[in-house]
VOTORNU-814342 format. One record per atom (N, C-alpha, C, CB): atom name; x, y, z; residue number from 1. Coordinates in steps of 0.02 Angstrom, whole numbers, always signed. Glycine has a CB too. Layout:
<pts>
<pt><atom>CA</atom><east>X</east><north>Y</north><up>Z</up><seq>NUM</seq></pt>
...
</pts>
This chain:
<pts>
<pt><atom>N</atom><east>+2829</east><north>+415</north><up>-159</up><seq>1</seq></pt>
<pt><atom>CA</atom><east>+2808</east><north>+417</north><up>-222</up><seq>1</seq></pt>
<pt><atom>C</atom><east>+2796</east><north>+335</north><up>-212</up><seq>1</seq></pt>
<pt><atom>CB</atom><east>+2863</east><north>+451</north><up>-283</up><seq>1</seq></pt>
<pt><atom>N</atom><east>+2733</east><north>+295</north><up>-225</up><seq>2</seq></pt>
<pt><atom>CA</atom><east>+2672</east><north>+243</north><up>-257</up><seq>2</seq></pt>
<pt><atom>C</atom><east>+2727</east><north>+220</north><up>-294</up><seq>2</seq></pt>
<pt><atom>CB</atom><east>+2593</east><north>+273</north><up>-305</up><seq>2</seq></pt>
<pt><atom>N</atom><east>+2750</east><north>+168</north><up>-340</up><seq>3</seq></pt>
<pt><atom>CA</atom><east>+2749</east><north>+115</north><up>-374</up><seq>3</seq></pt>
<pt><atom>C</atom><east>+2756</east><north>+47</north><up>-377</up><seq>3</seq></pt>
<pt><atom>CB</atom><east>+2768</east><north>+124</north><up>-397</up><seq>3</seq></pt>
<pt><atom>N</atom><east>+2709</east><north>+59</north><up>-396</up><seq>4</seq></pt>
<pt><atom>CA</atom><east>+2631</east><north>+20</north><up>-378</up><seq>4</seq></pt>
<pt><atom>C</atom><east>+2613</east><north>+14</north><up>-484</up><seq>4</seq></pt>
<pt><atom>CB</atom><east>+2547</east><north>+101</north><up>-308</up><seq>4</seq></pt>
<pt><atom>N</atom><east>+2633</east><north>-70</north><up>-480</up><seq>5</seq></pt>
<pt><atom>CA</atom><east>+2639</east><north>-82</north><up>-567</up><seq>5</seq></pt>
<pt><atom>C</atom><east>+2548</east><north>-116</north><up>-568</up><seq>5</seq></pt>
<pt><atom>CB</atom><east>+2727</east><north>-164</north><up>-600</up><seq>5</seq></pt>
<pt><atom>N</atom><east>+2548</east><north>-122</north><up>-534</up><seq>6</seq></pt>
<pt><atom>CA</atom><east>+2476</east><north>-178</north><up>-540</up><seq>6</seq></pt>
<pt><atom>C</atom><east>+2434</east><north>-168</north><up>-579</up><seq>6</seq></pt>
<pt><atom>CB</atom><east>+2432</east><north>-184</north><up>-486</up><seq>6</seq></pt>
<pt><atom>N</atom><east>+2406</east><north>-83</north><up>-621</up><seq>7</seq></pt>
<pt><atom>CA</atom><east>+2355</east><north>-66</north><up>-666</up><seq>7</seq></pt>
<pt><atom>C</atom><east>+2381</east><north>-92</north><up>-713</up><seq>7</seq></pt>
<pt><atom>CB</atom><east>+2336</east><north>+0</north><up>-677</up><seq>7</seq></pt>
<pt><atom>N</atom><east>+2463</east><north>-99</north><up>-751</up><seq>8</seq></pt>
<pt><atom>CA</atom><east>+2481</east><north>-120</north><up>-783</up><seq>8</seq></pt>
<pt><atom>C</atom><east>+2481</east><north>-219</north><up>-806</up><seq>8</seq></pt>
<pt><atom>CB</atom><east>+2522</east><north>-84</north><up>-766</up><seq>8</seq></pt>
<pt><atom>N</atom><east>+2536</east><north>-250</north><up>-729</up><seq>9</seq></pt>
<pt><atom>CA</atom><east>+2500</east><north>-284</north><up>-735</up><seq>9</seq></pt>
<pt><atom>C</atom><east>+2446</east><north>-313</north><up>-777</up><seq>9</seq></pt>
<pt><atom>CB</atom><east>+2493</east><north>-274</north><up>-706</up><seq>9</seq></pt>
<pt><atom>N</atom><east>+2418</east><north>-299</north><up>-750</up><seq>10</seq></pt>
<pt><atom>CA</atom><east>+2332</east><north>-286</north><up>-791</up><seq>10</seq></pt>
<pt><atom>C</atom><east>+2311</east><north>-268</north><up>-842</up><seq>10</seq></pt>
<pt><atom>CB</atom><east>+2293</east><north>-249</north><up>-772</up><seq>10</seq></pt>
<pt><atom>N</atom><east>+2339</east><north>-234</north><up>-897</up><seq>11</seq></pt>
<pt><atom>CA</atom><east>+2339</east><north>-210</north><up>-948</up><seq>11</seq></pt>
<pt><atom>C</atom><east>+2357</east><north>-244</north><up>-994</up><seq>11</seq></pt>
<pt><atom>CB</atom><east>+2363</east><north>-167</north><up>-947</up><seq>11</seq></pt>
<pt><atom>N</atom><east>+2434</east><north>-279</north><up>-956</up><seq>12</seq></pt>
<pt><atom>CA</atom><east>+2470</east><north>-345</north><up>-1022</up><seq>12</seq></pt>
<pt><atom>C</atom><east>+2429</east><north>-385</north><up>-1019</up><seq>12</seq></pt>
<pt><atom>CB</atom><east>+2547</east><north>-392</north><up>-1012</up><seq>12</seq></pt>
<pt><atom>N</atom><east>+2381</east><north>-422</north><up>-972</up><seq>13</seq></pt>
<pt><atom>CA</atom><east>+2363</east><north>-482</north><up>-935</up><seq>13</seq></pt>
<pt><atom>C</atom><east>+2312</east><north>-486</north><up>-1000</up><seq>13</seq></pt>
<pt><atom>CB</atom><east>+2333</east><north>-478</north><up>-843</up><seq>13</seq></pt>
<pt><atom>N</atom><east>+2277</east><north>-425</north><up>-1017</up><seq>14</seq></pt>
<pt><atom>CA</atom><east>+2195</east><north>-396</north><up>-1056</up><seq>14</seq></pt>
<pt><atom>C</atom><east>+2218</east><north>-404</north><up>-1116</up><seq>14</seq></pt>
<pt><atom>CB</atom><east>+2159</east><north>-309</north><up>-1046</up><seq>14</seq></pt>
<pt><atom>N</atom><east>+2258</east><north>-362</north><up>-1138</up><seq>15</seq></pt>
<pt><atom>CA</atom><east>+2304</east><north>-379</north><up>-1175</up><seq>15</seq></pt>
<pt><atom>C</atom><east>+2314</east><north>-415</north><up>-1222</up><seq>15</seq></pt>
<pt><atom>CB</atom><east>+2331</east><north>-390</north><up>-1154</up><seq>15</seq></pt>
<pt><atom>N</atom><east>+2361</east><north>-488</north><up>-1172</up><seq>16</seq></pt>
<pt><atom>CA</atom><east>+2419</east><north>-513</north><up>-1187</up><seq>16</seq></pt>
<pt><atom>C</atom><east>+2320</east><north>-615</north><up>-1214</up><seq>16</seq></pt>
<pt><atom>CB</atom><east>+2515</east><north>-507</north><up>-1081</up><seq>16</seq></pt>
<pt><atom>N</atom><east>+2287</east><north>-591</north><up>-1173</up><seq>17</seq></pt>
<pt><atom>CA</atom><east>+2230</east><north>-608</north><up>-1197</up><seq>17</seq></pt>
<pt><atom>C</atom><east>+2191</east><north>-608</north><up>-1231</up><seq>17</seq></pt>
<pt><atom>CB</atom><east>+2211</east><north>-605</north><up>-1186</up><seq>17</seq></pt>
<pt><atom>N</atom><east>+2204</east><north>-584</north><up>-1275</up><seq>18</seq></pt>
<pt><atom>CA</atom><east>+2173</east><north>-496</north><up>-1354</up><seq>18</seq></pt>
<pt><atom>C</atom><east>+2194</east><north>-547</north><up>-1379</up><seq>18</seq></pt>
<pt><atom>CB</atom><east>+2216</east><north>-390</north><up>-1381</up><seq>18</seq></pt>
<pt><atom>N</atom><east>+2280</east><north>-512</north><up>-1389</up><seq>19</seq></pt>
<pt><atom>CA</atom><east>+2349</east><north>-560</north><up>-1442</up><seq>19</seq></pt>
<pt><atom>C</atom><east>+2317</east><north>-639</north><up>-1454</up><seq>19</seq></pt>
<pt><atom>CB</atom><east>+2448</east><north>-573</north><up>-1384</up><seq>19</seq></pt>
<pt><atom>N</atom><east>+2313</east><north>-662</north><up>-1397</up><seq>20</seq></pt>
<pt><atom>CA</atom><east>+2322</east><north>-743</north><up>-1382</up><seq>20</seq></pt>
<pt><atom>C</atom><east>+2230</east><north>-747</north><up>-1443</up><seq>20</seq></pt>
<pt><atom>CB</atom><east>+2319</east><north>-777</north><up>-1252</up><seq>20</seq></pt>
<pt><atom>N</atom><east>+2174</east><north>-731</north><up>-1425</up><seq>21</seq></pt>
<pt><atom>CA</atom><east>+2116</east><north>-708</north><up>-1491</up><seq>21</seq></pt>
<pt><atom>C</atom><east>+2136</east><north>-721</north><up>-1552</up><seq>21</seq></pt>
<pt><atom>CB</atom><east>+2099</east><north>-630</north><up>-1499</up><seq>21</seq></pt>
<pt><atom>N</atom><east>+2165</east><north>-670</north><up>-1552</up><seq>22</seq></pt>
<pt><atom>CA</atom><east>+2175</east><north>-653</north><up>-1612</up><seq>22</seq></pt>
<pt><atom>C</atom><east>+2245</east><north>-704</north><up>-1658</up><seq>22</seq></pt>
<pt><atom>CB</atom><east>+2187</east><north>-572</north><up>-1602</up><seq>22</seq></pt>
<pt><atom>N</atom><east>+2296</east><north>-718</north><up>-1660</up><seq>23</seq></pt>
<pt><atom>CA</atom><east>+2342</east><north>-768</north><up>-1660</up><seq>23</seq></pt>
<pt><atom>C</atom><east>+2310</east><north>-838</north><up>-1669</up><seq>23</seq></pt>
<pt><atom>CB</atom><east>+2379</east><north>-762</north><up>-1599</up><seq>23</seq></pt>
<pt><atom>N</atom><east>+2301</east><north>-861</north><up>-1622</up><seq>24</seq></pt>
<pt><atom>CA</atom><east>+2281</east><north>-942</north><up>-1614</up><seq>24</seq></pt>
<pt><atom>C</atom><east>+2193</east><north>-953</north><up>-1624</up><seq>24</seq></pt>
<pt><atom>CB</atom><east>+2306</east><north>-972</north><up>-1523</up><seq>24</seq></pt>
<pt><atom>N</atom><east>+2158</east><north>-900</north><up>-1584</up><seq>25</seq></pt>
<pt><atom>CA</atom><east>+2083</east><north>-905</north><up>-1553</up><seq>25</seq></pt>
<pt><atom>C</atom><east>+2033</east><north>-945</north><up>-1645</up><seq>25</seq></pt>
<pt><atom>CB</atom><east>+2048</east><north>-787</north><up>-1519</up><seq>25</seq></pt>
<pt><atom>N</atom><east>+2030</east><north>-866</north><up>-1660</up><seq>26</seq></pt>
<pt><atom>CA</atom><east>+2019</east><north>-867</north><up>-1754</up><seq>26</seq></pt>
<pt><atom>C</atom><east>+2019</east><north>-899</north><up>-1771</up><seq>26</seq></pt>
<pt><atom>CB</atom><east>+2048</east><north>-847</north><up>-1803</up><seq>26</seq></pt>
<pt><atom>N</atom><east>+2084</east><north>-946</north><up>-1812</up><seq>27</seq></pt>
<pt><atom>CA</atom><east>+2088</east><north>-967</north><up>-1836</up><seq>27</seq></pt>
<pt><atom>C</atom><east>+2076</east><north>-1062</north><up>-1828</up><seq>27</seq></pt>
<pt><atom>CB</atom><east>+2125</east><north>-931</north><up>-1847</up><seq>27</seq></pt>
<pt><atom>N</atom><east>+2071</east><north>-1049</north><up>-1774</up><seq>28</seq></pt>
<pt><atom>CA</atom><east>+2056</east><north>-1127</north><up>-1740</up><seq>28</seq></pt>
<pt><atom>C</atom><east>+1962</east><north>-1144</north><up>-1747</up><seq>28</seq></pt>
<pt><atom>CB</atom><east>+2086</east><north>-1124</north><up>-1637</up><seq>28</seq></pt>
<pt><atom>N</atom><east>+1945</east><north>-1064</north><up>-1736</up><seq>29</seq></pt>
<pt><atom>CA</atom><east>+1872</east><north>-1053</north><up>-1745</up><seq>29</seq></pt>
<pt><atom>C</atom><east>+1862</east><north>-1085</north><up>-1830</up><seq>29</seq></pt>
<pt><atom>CB</atom><east>+1850</east><north>-957</north><up>-1733</up><seq>29</seq></pt>
<pt><atom>N</atom><east>+1867</east><north>-1053</north><up>-1858</up><seq>30</seq></pt>
<pt><atom>CA</atom><east>+1858</east><north>-1065</north><up>-1933</up><seq>30</seq></pt>
<pt><atom>C</atom><east>+1870</east><north>-1146</north><up>-1924</up><seq>30</seq></pt>
<pt><atom>CB</atom><east>+1919</east><north>-1018</north><up>-1991</up><seq>30</seq></pt>
<pt><atom>N</atom><east>+1938</east><north>-1178</north><up>-1895</up><seq>31</seq></pt>
<pt><atom>CA</atom><east>+1931</east><north>-1244</north><up>-1936</up><seq>31</seq></pt>
<pt><atom>C</atom><east>+1900</east><north>-1291</north><up>-1876</up><seq>31</seq></pt>
<pt><atom>CB</atom><east>+2013</east><north>-1277</north><up>-1970</up><seq>31</seq></pt>
<pt><atom>N</atom><east>+1896</east><north>-1257</north><up>-1826</up><seq>32</seq></pt>
<pt><atom>CA</atom><east>+1812</east><north>-1271</north><up>-1779</up><seq>32</seq></pt>
<pt><atom>C</atom><east>+1712</east><north>-1290</north><up>-1821</up><seq>32</seq></pt>
<pt><atom>CB</atom><east>+1800</east><north>-1171</north><up>-1733</up><seq>32</seq></pt>
<pt><atom>N</atom><east>+1713</east><north>-1299</north><up>-1868</up><seq>33</seq></pt>
<pt><atom>CA</atom><east>+1661</east><north>-1262</north><up>-1903</up><seq>33</seq></pt>
<pt><atom>C</atom><east>+1675</east><north>-1276</north><up>-1935</up><seq>33</seq></pt>
<pt><atom>CB</atom><east>+1643</east><north>-1209</north><up>-1907</up><seq>33</seq></pt>
<pt><atom>N</atom><east>+1721</east><north>-1282</north><up>-1994</up><seq>34</seq></pt>
<pt><atom>CA</atom><east>+1697</east><north>-1308</north><up>-2054</up><seq>34</seq></pt>
<pt><atom>C</atom><east>+1717</east><north>-1409</north><up>-2018</up><seq>34</seq></pt>
<pt><atom>CB</atom><east>+1753</east><north>-1265</north><up>-2143</up><seq>34</seq></pt>
<pt><atom>N</atom><east>+1781</east><north>-1426</north><up>-2000</up><seq>35</seq></pt>
<pt><atom>CA</atom><east>+1763</east><north>-1494</north><up>-1956</up><seq>35</seq></pt>
<pt><atom>C</atom><east>+1700</east><north>-1529</north><up>-1931</up><seq>35</seq></pt>
<pt><atom>CB</atom><east>+1788</east><north>-1486</north><up>-1903</up><seq>35</seq></pt>
<pt><atom>N</atom><east>+1662</east><north>-1470</north><up>-1922</up><seq>36</seq></pt>
<pt><atom>CA</atom><east>+1558</east><north>-1490</north><up>-1892</up><seq>36</seq></pt>
<pt><atom>C</atom><east>+1547</east><north>-1464</north><up>-1861</up><seq>36</seq></pt>
<pt><atom>CB</atom><east>+1521</east><north>-1549</north><up>-1860</up><seq>36</seq></pt>
<pt><atom>N</atom><east>+1595</east><north>-1449</north><up>-1790</up><seq>37</seq></pt>
<pt><atom>CA</atom><east>+1604</east><north>-1427</north><up>-1707</up><seq>37</seq></pt>
<pt><atom>C</atom><east>+1563</east><north>-1371</north><up>-1710</up><seq>37</seq></pt>
<pt><atom>CB</atom><east>+1687</east><north>-1406</north><up>-1674</up><seq>37</seq></pt>
<pt><atom>N</atom><east>+1538</east><north>-1341</north><up>-1657</up><seq>38</seq></pt>
<pt><atom>CA</atom><east>+1525</east><north>-1279</north><up>-1639</up><seq>38</seq></pt>
<pt><atom>C</atom><east>+1592</east><north>-1249</north><up>-1622</up><seq>38</seq></pt>
<pt><atom>CB</atom><east>+1475</east><north>-1277</north><up>-1584</up><seq>38</seq></pt>
<pt><atom>N</atom><east>+1568</east><north>-1200</north><up>-1657</up><seq>39</seq></pt>
<pt><atom>CA</atom><east>+1641</east><north>-1118</north><up>-1646</up><seq>39</seq></pt>
<pt><atom>C</atom><east>+1650</east><north>-1125</north><up>-1560</up><seq>39</seq></pt>
<pt><atom>CB</atom><east>+1594</east><north>-995</north><up>-1672</up><seq>39</seq></pt>
<pt><atom>N</atom><east>+1595</east><north>-1146</north><up>-1494</up><seq>40</seq></pt>
<pt><atom>CA</atom><east>+1590</east><north>-1114</north><up>-1432</up><seq>40</seq></pt>
<pt><atom>C</atom><east>+1662</east><north>-1165</north><up>-1397</up><seq>40</seq></pt>
<pt><atom>CB</atom><east>+1499</east><north>-1121</north><up>-1391</up><seq>40</seq></pt>
<pt><atom>N</atom><east>+1651</east><north>-1212</north><up>-1438</up><seq>41</seq></pt>
<pt><atom>CA</atom><east>+1708</east><north>-1282</north><up>-1407</up><seq>41</seq></pt>
<pt><atom>C</atom><east>+1783</east><north>-1217</north><up>-1382</up><seq>41</seq></pt>
<pt><atom>CB</atom><east>+1743</east><north>-1366</north><up>-1508</up><seq>41</seq></pt>
<pt><atom>N</atom><east>+1775</east><north>-1172</north><up>-1416</up><seq>42</seq></pt>
<pt><atom>CA</atom><east>+1868</east><north>-1127</north><up>-1420</up><seq>42</seq></pt>
<pt><atom>C</atom><east>+1868</east><north>-1094</north><up>-1351</up><seq>42</seq></pt>
<pt><atom>CB</atom><east>+1883</east><north>-1044</north><up>-1495</up><seq>42</seq></pt>
<pt><atom>N</atom><east>+1790</east><north>-1095</north><up>-1318</up><seq>43</seq></pt>
<pt><atom>CA</atom><east>+1828</east><north>-1059</north><up>-1243</up><seq>43</seq></pt>
<pt><atom>C</atom><east>+1852</east><north>-1132</north><up>-1200</up><seq>43</seq></pt>
<pt><atom>CB</atom><east>+1755</east><north>-1000</north><up>-1181</up><seq>43</seq></pt>
<pt><atom>N</atom><east>+1862</east><north>-1189</north><up>-1239</up><seq>44</seq></pt>
<pt><atom>CA</atom><east>+1930</east><north>-1263</north><up>-1182</up><seq>44</seq></pt>
<pt><atom>C</atom><east>+1997</east><north>-1229</north><up>-1211</up><seq>44</seq></pt>
<pt><atom>CB</atom><east>+1930</east><north>-1391</north><up>-1219</up><seq>44</seq></pt>
<pt><atom>N</atom><east>+2032</east><north>-1165</north><up>-1260</up><seq>45</seq></pt>
<pt><atom>CA</atom><east>+2066</east><north>-1153</north><up>-1266</up><seq>45</seq></pt>
<pt><atom>C</atom><east>+2112</east><north>-1152</north><up>-1201</up><seq>45</seq></pt>
<pt><atom>CB</atom><east>+2052</east><north>-1118</north><up>-1300</up><seq>45</seq></pt>
<pt><atom>N</atom><east>+2058</east><north>-1084</north><up>-1148</up><seq>46</seq></pt>
<pt><atom>CA</atom><east>+2061</east><north>-1056</north><up>-1121</up><seq>46</seq></pt>
<pt><atom>C</atom><east>+2088</east><north>-1078</north><up>-1064</up><seq>46</seq></pt>
<pt><atom>CB</atom><east>+2022</east><north>-1035</north><up>-1127</up><seq>46</seq></pt>
<pt><atom>N</atom><east>+2075</east><north>-1117</north><up>-1071</up><seq>47</seq></pt>
<pt><atom>CA</atom><east>+2064</east><north>-1175</north><up>-972</up><seq>47</seq></pt>
<pt><atom>C</atom><east>+2145</east><north>-1248</north><up>-1002</up><seq>47</seq></pt>
<pt><atom>CB</atom><east>+1909</east><north>-1258</north><up>-966</up><seq>47</seq></pt>
<pt><atom>N</atom><east>+2221</east><north>-1244</north><up>-952</up><seq>48</seq></pt>
<pt><atom>CA</atom><east>+2234</east><north>-1247</north><up>-943</up><seq>48</seq></pt>
<pt><atom>C</atom><east>+2265</east><north>-1349</north><up>-945</up><seq>48</seq></pt>
<pt><atom>CB</atom><east>+2213</east><north>-1197</north><up>-922</up><seq>48</seq></pt>
<pt><atom>N</atom><east>+2269</east><north>-1387</north><up>-991</up><seq>49</seq></pt>
<pt><atom>CA</atom><east>+2272</east><north>-1423</north><up>-988</up><seq>49</seq></pt>
<pt><atom>C</atom><east>+2214</east><north>-1467</north><up>-1008</up><seq>49</seq></pt>
<pt><atom>CB</atom><east>+2295</east><north>-1419</north><up>-950</up><seq>49</seq></pt>
<pt><atom>N</atom><east>+2175</east><north>-1472</north><up>-1009</up><seq>50</seq></pt>
<pt><atom>CA</atom><east>+2113</east><north>-1477</north><up>-1020</up><seq>50</seq></pt>
<pt><atom>C</atom><east>+2100</east><north>-1472</north><up>-1100</up><seq>50</seq></pt>
<pt><atom>CB</atom><east>+2079</east><north>-1426</north><up>-978</up><seq>50</seq></pt>
<pt><atom>N</atom><east>+2151</east><north>-1391</north><up>-1147</up><seq>51</seq></pt>
<pt><atom>CA</atom><east>+2147</east><north>-1386</north><up>-1191</up><seq>51</seq></pt>
<pt><atom>C</atom><east>+2171</east><north>-1426</north><up>-1232</up><seq>51</seq></pt>
<pt><atom>CB</atom><east>+2155</east><north>-1346</north><up>-1194</up><seq>51</seq></pt>
<pt><atom>N</atom><east>+2256</east><north>-1452</north><up>-1215</up><seq>52</seq></pt>
<pt><atom>CA</atom><east>+2286</east><north>-1512</north><up>-1228</up><seq>52</seq></pt>
<pt><atom>C</atom><east>+2205</east><north>-1600</north><up>-1220</up><seq>52</seq></pt>
<pt><atom>CB</atom><east>+2365</east><north>-1506</north><up>-1152</up><seq>52</seq></pt>
<pt><atom>N</atom><east>+2215</east><north>-1594</north><up>-1187</up><seq>53</seq></pt>
<pt><atom>CA</atom><east>+2160</east><north>-1672</north><up>-1195</up><seq>53</seq></pt>
<pt><atom>C</atom><east>+2116</east><north>-1680</north><up>-1242</up><seq>53</seq></pt>
<pt><atom>CB</atom><east>+2111</east><north>-1687</north><up>-1140</up><seq>53</seq></pt>
<pt><atom>N</atom><east>+2071</east><north>-1597</north><up>-1281</up><seq>54</seq></pt>
<pt><atom>CA</atom><east>+2007</east><north>-1593</north><up>-1288</up><seq>54</seq></pt>
<pt><atom>C</atom><east>+2066</east><north>-1598</north><up>-1399</up><seq>54</seq></pt>
<pt><atom>CB</atom><east>+1945</east><north>-1501</north><up>-1233</up><seq>54</seq></pt>
<pt><atom>N</atom><east>+2155</east><north>-1560</north><up>-1407</up><seq>55</seq></pt>
<pt><atom>CA</atom><east>+2141</east><north>-1567</north><up>-1480</up><seq>55</seq></pt>
<pt><atom>C</atom><east>+2142</east><north>-1625</north><up>-1468</up><seq>55</seq></pt>
<pt><atom>CB</atom><east>+2184</east><north>-1541</north><up>-1536</up><seq>55</seq></pt>
<pt><atom>N</atom><east>+2195</east><north>-1678</north><up>-1453</up><seq>56</seq></pt>
<pt><atom>CA</atom><east>+2182</east><north>-1745</north><up>-1471</up><seq>56</seq></pt>
<pt><atom>C</atom><east>+2122</east><north>-1773</north><up>-1488</up><seq>56</seq></pt>
<pt><atom>CB</atom><east>+2201</east><north>-1777</north><up>-1429</up><seq>56</seq></pt>
<pt><atom>N</atom><east>+2071</east><north>-1782</north><up>-1423</up><seq>57</seq></pt>
<pt><atom>CA</atom><east>+2012</east><north>-1802</north><up>-1459</up><seq>57</seq></pt>
<pt><atom>C</atom><east>+1985</east><north>-1762</north><up>-1518</up><seq>57</seq></pt>
<pt><atom>CB</atom><east>+1963</east><north>-1806</north><up>-1414</up><seq>57</seq></pt>
<pt><atom>N</atom><east>+1977</east><north>-1704</north><up>-1539</up><seq>58</seq></pt>
<pt><atom>CA</atom><east>+1957</east><north>-1678</north><up>-1592</up><seq>58</seq></pt>
<pt><atom>C</atom><east>+1999</east><north>-1729</north><up>-1645</up><seq>58</seq></pt>
<pt><atom>CB</atom><east>+1969</east><north>-1597</north><up>-1593</up><seq>58</seq></pt>
<pt><atom>N</atom><east>+2039</east><north>-1713</north><up>-1625</up><seq>59</seq></pt>
<pt><atom>CA</atom><east>+2092</east><north>-1755</north><up>-1678</up><seq>59</seq></pt>
<pt><atom>C</atom><east>+2078</east><north>-1787</north><up>-1715</up><seq>59</seq></pt>
<pt><atom>CB</atom><east>+2133</east><north>-1794</north><up>-1661</up><seq>59</seq></pt>
<pt><atom>N</atom><east>+2080</east><north>-1856</north><up>-1657</up><seq>60</seq></pt>
<pt><atom>CA</atom><east>+2077</east><north>-1908</north><up>-1669</up><seq>60</seq></pt>
<pt><atom>C</atom><east>+2008</east><north>-1960</north><up>-1673</up><seq>60</seq></pt>
<pt><atom>CB</atom><east>+2118</east><north>-1919</north><up>-1634</up><seq>60</seq></pt>
<pt><atom>N</atom><east>+1967</east><north>-1922</north><up>-1682</up><seq>61</seq></pt>
<pt><atom>CA</atom><east>+1881</east><north>-1930</north><up>-1672</up><seq>61</seq></pt>
<pt><atom>C</atom><east>+1855</east><north>-1917</north><up>-1738</up><seq>61</seq></pt>
<pt><atom>CB</atom><east>+1841</east><north>-1872</north><up>-1616</up><seq>61</seq></pt>
<pt><atom>N</atom><east>+1790</east><north>-1941</north><up>-1770</up><seq>62</seq></pt>
<pt><atom>CA</atom><east>+1763</east><north>-1960</north><up>-1832</up><seq>62</seq></pt>
<pt><atom>C</atom><east>+1725</east><north>-1880</north><up>-1812</up><seq>62</seq></pt>
<pt><atom>CB</atom><east>+1716</east><north>-2048</north><up>-1843</up><seq>62</seq></pt>
<pt><atom>N</atom><east>+1778</east><north>-1832</north><up>-1895</up><seq>63</seq></pt>
<pt><atom>CA</atom><east>+1707</east><north>-1781</north><up>-1880</up><seq>63</seq></pt>
<pt><atom>C</atom><east>+1666</east><north>-1771</north><up>-1886</up><seq>63</seq></pt>
<pt><atom>CB</atom><east>+1694</east><north>-1746</north><up>-1885</up><seq>63</seq></pt>
<pt><atom>N</atom><east>+1601</east><north>-1742</north><up>-1859</up><seq>64</seq></pt>
<pt><atom>CA</atom><east>+1545</east><north>-1710</north><up>-1904</up><seq>64</seq></pt>
<pt><atom>C</atom><east>+1535</east><north>-1686</north><up>-1974</up><seq>64</seq></pt>
<pt><atom>CB</atom><east>+1533</east><north>-1664</north><up>-1879</up><seq>64</seq></pt>
<pt><atom>N</atom><east>+1565</east><north>-1672</north><up>-1991</up><seq>65</seq></pt>
<pt><atom>CA</atom><east>+1574</east><north>-1646</north><up>-2065</up><seq>65</seq></pt>
<pt><atom>C</atom><east>+1594</east><north>-1708</north><up>-2119</up><seq>65</seq></pt>
<pt><atom>CB</atom><east>+1638</east><north>-1587</north><up>-2065</up><seq>65</seq></pt>
<pt><atom>N</atom><east>+1664</east><north>-1732</north><up>-2087</up><seq>66</seq></pt>
<pt><atom>CA</atom><east>+1657</east><north>-1812</north><up>-2145</up><seq>66</seq></pt>
<pt><atom>C</atom><east>+1579</east><north>-1847</north><up>-2138</up><seq>66</seq></pt>
<pt><atom>CB</atom><east>+1724</east><north>-1892</north><up>-2113</up><seq>66</seq></pt>
<pt><atom>N</atom><east>+1534</east><north>-1831</north><up>-2088</up><seq>67</seq></pt>
<pt><atom>CA</atom><east>+1467</east><north>-1891</north><up>-2110</up><seq>67</seq></pt>
<pt><atom>C</atom><east>+1406</east><north>-1834</north><up>-2179</up><seq>67</seq></pt>
<pt><atom>CB</atom><east>+1400</east><north>-1920</north><up>-1998</up><seq>67</seq></pt>
<pt><atom>N</atom><east>+1432</east><north>-1788</north><up>-2159</up><seq>68</seq></pt>
<pt><atom>CA</atom><east>+1382</east><north>-1742</north><up>-2228</up><seq>68</seq></pt>
<pt><atom>C</atom><east>+1415</east><north>-1721</north><up>-2283</up><seq>68</seq></pt>
<pt><atom>CB</atom><east>+1348</east><north>-1670</north><up>-2207</up><seq>68</seq></pt>
<pt><atom>N</atom><east>+1489</east><north>-1779</north><up>-2301</up><seq>69</seq></pt>
<pt><atom>CA</atom><east>+1504</east><north>-1750</north><up>-2374</up><seq>69</seq></pt>
<pt><atom>C</atom><east>+1452</east><north>-1813</north><up>-2395</up><seq>69</seq></pt>
<pt><atom>CB</atom><east>+1601</east><north>-1748</north><up>-2411</up><seq>69</seq></pt>
<pt><atom>N</atom><east>+1435</east><north>-1815</north><up>-2462</up><seq>70</seq></pt>
<pt><atom>CA</atom><east>+1425</east><north>-1863</north><up>-2503</up><seq>70</seq></pt>
<pt><atom>C</atom><east>+1487</east><north>-1918</north><up>-2523</up><seq>70</seq></pt>
<pt><atom>CB</atom><east>+1401</east><north>-1828</north><up>-2555</up><seq>70</seq></pt>
<pt><atom>N</atom><east>+1477</east><north>-1965</north><up>-2530</up><seq>71</seq></pt>
<pt><atom>CA</atom><east>+1505</east><north>-2035</north><up>-2550</up><seq>71</seq></pt>
<pt><atom>C</atom><east>+1530</east><north>-2038</north><up>-2630</up><seq>71</seq></pt>
<pt><atom>CB</atom><east>+1443</east><north>-2093</north><up>-2538</up><seq>71</seq></pt>
</pts>
């Protein structure tokens, strides 16, 4: 009897990505949209190390939404 768990491992990875996106991705998309950035930037979240670098860039540069606010 073959006890291959590769199918369950792939299912676990898919479920983890779905949960990761629902828990972190959707709120981050809302923040990006309200800050004036495209929601497509959420894809950076899935690239290790690059996501941390872009988080710092987004946190400390001027947001496009600040330019649209009345003075």
